[in-house]
N, C-alpha and C positions, 0 to 999 in steps of 0.2 A: 660908321667906325669900322676899321678893318677887323677881320677875324683874329682872335687871340688864341694862340696855341699853348696849352699847359702841358709841360713835358717832364715834370718832376715826379718820378714814379714812387718816391719815398714819402710823399705827403698826400693825404686823401684829397680828391678833387674839390670837395666842398670847401676845404680850408684854403686851397689855392685860389678859388674864385673869390672867397671872402677877402683874402689878402690883396688880391689884385684890385678889387673895388676900393679898399682902403688906400692903396697906393695911388689909384686914379684920383681919389679925393684929395690926397696930399699934394699931388702934382697940379691940381686945378682942372683936370679933365672932367671931374664931376664937382658940382657946387653944393655945399651943405644946405643951401636954401631950396635946392631943387629936389624933386622926388627921385628915388632910385629908379633906374630904367626898369620897365616891366619885365616879368618873367620870360615872356616870349622873346623879347629882344636880347636878354641875357643868355638864354638858351642858344640863340643863333650866334651871339658874339663869342661865347666860349666853346661852342660845339659840344655841350654836355647835355645830360637829360634834365628835364624839368624838376625831377626829384632832387638832383644835385643842387640846382639853383635854390630850391626851397630850403634845403639843409643849410646852404650858405647864408641865406637870409635869416634862418632861425638862429644860426650861430651869432650873426651880427645883432640880432634882437636880444639874445641872452647877454651880450656884452653892453647893451644899452646904447648901441650906435644907430639903430634904426627902429622905427615904430611902424607897424602895419595898420592901416586904417581901412576898415571894411568898405569896399566899393570905391575907394579912392586910390589905393596903391600903397607903396612903401616909401617912407620919408626918413631922411637923416634927422637925428636928434641934435640937441645943443651939445651933447657930449662929443659928437662926431667932429666938431670944429677943432678940437684939440687932440684928436686921436693920434695914438702912436701905433707903429706897425705891430701886427700880431706877433706873439712871442715865438712862434714857430718859424718866423722869417729870420733873415740875417745869417749869422754864422752857422746855426744849426742846419739850415737847409744847404748852405754852401758845403759843409763838411760831408753831408750825405748825398750831394748832387753828383753822383758817379754815373758815367755814361753806361757802364755795363749793367745788365740785369743782376740784381742782388737778391739774396735770400737770407733769412735769419733763422738761426737755430737757438732756441732758448734752452740753455744747458741745465739751469736749475733755478728754483725759487726757494729760499730758506728764510727762517726766522732765527736770528742769532745775535750774538753780541756785536759783531762787526769790528772793524779796525778802530783804533783810538782816534785817528784823524777824522773818520766818518762820524764817530760819536761826538767829538768836539764840535764839528760843524752843525750837526743836527740838534745838539743841546739836549740829548736824552739823559734821563736819570741813571744812576749807577746800576739799578736792578732792571732797567728797561732794555728790551731788545729792539733790533731794527730788521726790516725786510731787505733781503739781498737777492738781486737778480743777476745772473751771469749769462751772457749771450755772445755768439760768434756770428758775424756777418760774412757772407761769401759773395765773391764777384767772379763770374765765369767758372764757378765750381771750386775756386781756391779761397782759403781764408783771407779776409781783408782786414777785419778789425775784431777786437775782443773787448767787450764792455762789461763793467761791473757797476751796478746801481745800488746805492744805499738809500733807503727811503724810510721815513717815519712810519710806524705800524698803522696808524689810523688811516693812512692812504694806501700804503703798500699791500695791506691785506685784501684790499678790494680788487687789485689788479692780478690777473691770472696770466700764465704763459700763453694761453690762447689769445688773449688780447694783444700781446706783443708780436704775434704772427700776422696780425692784421693792421696794426697801427704803431706809431712811434710811442716812446714812453711819455713824451710831453702830451701827446694827444690823449693817451690813457689817463694821465693825471687829471686832465681837464674834463674829459667826457665820462670816464668811469668813476674816478675818485672825487670829482667835483671841485678840484682845486682851481682857484683863480690865479693863474701864473703871473708873477710879477717880473722881477729882475732875473736875468740869466747871465752868469759870468763864465768866461772861458779862460783857461790858462794853458798855453801850448808850449811844449818843450820836447827836445829829443832825449830819450832815455834808453836804457839797456834792458833787453828782454829778460825778465825773471824766468825761472823754470816753468811756472804756471802759464805765463804769457807765451813763452816759446812753444810749449806743448800745443796750445790752442791755435796759434798762428803758423805752426809748422816752420819755425825758423830756429836757428841755433841760439842757445842761451847766450846772453850778452850781446846779441845782434842789436843794432840801433833800431828803435821803433819810435814813431811819433806818438807822444802821450798827450792827451787832452783831458784836463780836469774841468768838469762842468758843475757849477754850483747854481742851484735853482731855488728861488725864493717866491713866496706868494705875494699878492698885492699889498699885504701888511708887513712885508719884509721879513716874515718868519721863514726859516729854512725848511725846505720841502724834501730835497734830495741832493746828494752829491754823487758824481759819476766819474769814473776813470775809463777812458777809451784808448786802447793802444792800436795803432795802425801799422800794418806791414809797410816798411819803408817805401817800396815802389808801388803801393796800392792806394796811396793817399793823393787826393786832388783837391786843391782849394781854388774856388772860383768866385770872383766878385764881379757883379754887373752893375755899373753905375749909369 
């Protein structure tokens, strides 16, 4: 099998390897009745370290998709027969699959009442507060996007700004807060920059920006977080590979 090059700098390598293995399974390149290729072969195939391969297999094991048998290798489970793509794939990766090197500045983490729209989505009680993260992503040193995340306290309190400098919010929800991510919904529209958005994106107030509302649910369909991301008009790139 030819060498596979992983080039998405915004998603950790072990997630990319795990997703690619799932994709190969769905395409029929790998068969559920067969064992997963050995670590040595996967290391060569993806050009990553053995530690990365082990973390990928640990991730698939935690999802119940593979089982490791001592002295025999790693095998797909019955659950793998009907596997769906990892929730970090699809539009989330497409949105952040920007060619330029990007950096993230976590502006703040607060515990507050939040907006009424966020409260309605999260279904919080009248006296309950939510955790709010605000971040700016830069491409080539210039602001590219401004993101505001509203998360239920039981999960948001576990995530720190330091986590978000090393991983995406979805990865933090899974690996730090222990959330089993289920459905992710996106709504995309062109909006006008508010004073707050304009300030962080260095654009004039009322300039057009691409606004993406992301609603995240766990596997039990309970709301986890709602996110609003505003992109500078000429900094957004949407790419689909079929």
